[in-house]
N, C-alpha and C positions, 0 to 999 in steps of 0.2 A: 590418639588423644582421648582422655576420658572426660565425660560430663562431670563437672565438679559437684553435681547434686548427689553423686554416689549411687544413683539408682540403677544406671545402666550405661554402657559405653555409647557415646554419641558419635564418635569419630571413627572413621575407617579409611584405609587407603583406597585410592581409585581402582586398584587392581582387584578388590573384592567384588565378586559378582553378587547382585541382588537376587535373592530367591523368591519365587512366588509363594504367597501365604494363602492357602485355600480357605482359611477361616476369615480372611479380611475382606471387607466390602467397602473400601474407601472410594469416594467419588471425587472427580476432579472438574475444575472450572478452567476453561482456556482464557488466559489473559491476552486479549487481542491487541493490547499495546505492544506486546512482544511477539506473539505468534501470528502467522499468516499476515504479516505487515504488508506484503506485496499485493494483497487483495483489498478491494473496497470492503467496508465494514459489513454490509449485508452478506457478501459472499464469504467473508471470513467466518461469520456465524454459521453459515451452511457447512463450511469445511470443518468447523469444530464439531458439529453434529455428526457428520459423516465419520469423523475419527473416533467417536465414542465418548466425547466429553458430556458431562451431565449438566453443564451450565457454561455461561460465558461471563466475562467482565471486561470492561474497556477503560481506556484512559479518557480520551476526549472525543465524543461522538459527534460534535457539533457541526462538523463540515459535511456530514452525510445527510441525505434526506431522512427526516425522522420517520416518515411513512414507510420508507424502504426498510429501515431497521425494524420497525414494528412488524412488517410483513415477514421478514426473515425469522424473527422470533416466533411468530405465530405458525409459520410453515414448519419449523423444526421442533417446536415445542420446548425449546431451551429457555430457561429463565436467564435474564441478565442480572447478575448479583449486585453489581456496583458500577458506578462511573465516577470520574474525577471532576472537580471544578477546574476551570481553565487555569493554566499554569502561569499566566502573565507572559512576560517576554523572556523566553528561554535563552535567547541570544545574549542577553545581559545577565543571565544567571538568576532570574527571579525564582523560578521553580515553585510558583504558587504566590498567592496574594494575601492570604488571611493574616499573616503575621507581619506584614510590611507596614511600618509606621507611615501615616499620611496617606494610605491607600484604602481607607475604609469604604469609600463609595465604590471603588472598583471591586473590592472583595465582596461586598454585599451584592453587587450586580452579578458577579460570578456565582454566588450562592443562589440567587433568584433564578438564574438561567438553569443551573443544574437541577433545581427542584422541579422546574417546569418540564425538563426533559425526563427526569426520573419518574415523575407522576404519569407522564404520557406513555412511557415505555414499560411501566410496571416494575421499575427498579427499586428495590427496598432500601438500598444504602448508597450514600454519597461520600466519597473521600474528599474532604476539605483540605486542599493542599496548602500547607502552611507558608512555604517560601523560605528564602535564604535571608534571615535576619536573626540576630541574637541580642540578648539583653533585656532589661526590664521593660523598656518601651515596646519591644516586639512581643513580649509575653502578654502585656496588657492588650495590645492590638489583637493578638490571636484569641485571647479569652473573650473579648467583646464580639469578635466576628463569629466565633463558635456558639456563643450564647444566642446570637441572632439566628444563625443557621439552624440550631436545634429548635428554637421557637417556631420558625417559619416552616420547618419540615414536619413537625409533629402532627399537624392536622391531616397530612397525607399519609401518615403511618410510616414515614421515611426516617431511617436512622442516619446519623452523621458519624463518619469514621475519621480518625487521625492516625498517621503512621510515622513512627520514628524511622529515620533514614540515616544509614551509617555515614560518618564523616569522611570515610575514604572515597566514597562515590560522589557525595554531594557535600563538600565542605561548607560549613556555615548554615546548614539547614536548621530551622527553628526547633525542631524536635530531633535530637540526635541519639536518644536512648529511650528505653522503655520507662525508666524512672521519670524522665521529663514528660513523656506522654501521659503517664499515670497522674503526675502532679497537675497537668492541665485538665484532665478529666475530673479530678477531684475539685479543682478550682471552679470549673464551669458548673458542675453538679447538675447536669441535665440527664434525665433517664434515657434519652436516645443518643447519647454520645458514647462511642465505644472505640476500641483499639484494633487496628490492623496489626497482626503479629506476622511479620514477614520473616521467616526463619533465616533467610539469607542475610537480611540487614541486622537481625539480632546477633547472629553468630559473628558477623564481621565487626560489629561494634562492641559486643559485650561477652559473647559466649554463653555457656550454661543454658542452652536452649530448653532442655528438659525441665530444669528447676524453674525457669521463667514461665514456661507454659503452665506448670502446676500452680504457680503463685498468681498468675494473671488471668487464668481461664474465665473467671466471672466477668472480666472487663473486655474480653476478646469478642469482636464482632466478625472477624474474618481472618483466615490463616492463608499464607502464601508460601511457596517453596521454590527453591532453585539450589543448584550445587554451590558449594563454597570452596575456593574463592572465585571461581571463574563465571559464576551465574549461568551455568549451562543446565541441561536436564538433571533432575534430581536423583540420578542413579550412580553418581560418582562424587568424589570430593570428600571433605572433612566430615560431613554430617551423615549419619546412618538413618536415612529416612524410613527404612523399614521399622526401626525403633520409634521414630517420631510419629508415624502414622498409627502404630499400635497404641502409643501413649495418648494420642488424640482421641482414639476410640474409648480408651479406659476413662478418660476425663469427660466423656459425654459430648464431644464435639461432633455434631451431626451434619453440618453443612458441607458442601463440596469445598475442597482445598484448591486454592488458586495456583495454577501453574504459570508463574511469572518468570520465565527464563529466556535466555537468548539461544535460539537454535544455531548450531554450527552448520548452516546450509538450509535447504528447504525444511519447513516445519514438519511436513509429513515424514521425513527421514529421521526425525529426532524423537519419535513417539514410542520407541520400544520399551521405555521405562513403564508406560501405563499398564501393559499386560503383566509385567512382573509385580507391580505394586497392587494391582486391583484384579487379581486373578478371578475373583468371584463376583466382581461388580457387574451389575446389569440392570 
């Protein structure tokens, strides 16, 4: 399958081996919501450092002792790039609070908590989880909560992130496409509101990953990767991540790329892709 931008092929069969590129120096962030889930968060941070990751990011750190997380970050020297606001009640499919009509107080409390944790841990960005709600009322709720989040986070130098999530994985999520996320960023018009560009979600929902990266790079605050369609390690599937990583470098994306994939077995056994994609990283 070809990337419709016409610039380069984005898709390849899983049988194609990924070759090391000695000129590339891409760095990776371990998403600890997916990797080393069997470990407590401080130990997962240590495992990521031992495996050669340049950074970590997490979903919801709130059940771990904050002092223990801080100690693990200090011990390893890894930065934590982002954390998420609380997701609400996952059992009933909320998947976030910020866009839920009638839940403004809960959404703002989740924002306040995430800012307190991010400022204490030195985390520069917060993913404000929108939640599963669609329509004009939910859009208004999301815009109001994001405006609050951006205003409250700004004095700490913290950015707010929003992420479009594909409707195959999370039906009814408030932001189902990059176009919807961009419209919300433009509506809120806060300088510290940016986009998570998760290549997995973008490919599943829309395709044209290369073209969208080129168009959206000024709005992107973080990039994440996984194979498509199985959300495994990024060395197989539809997307040619060798091409994607090269494009990110050409576009000037300097931060670590988030590895947000599901290992098929122990995380340590799934990391062969790192050496192939980051042959010169160090």
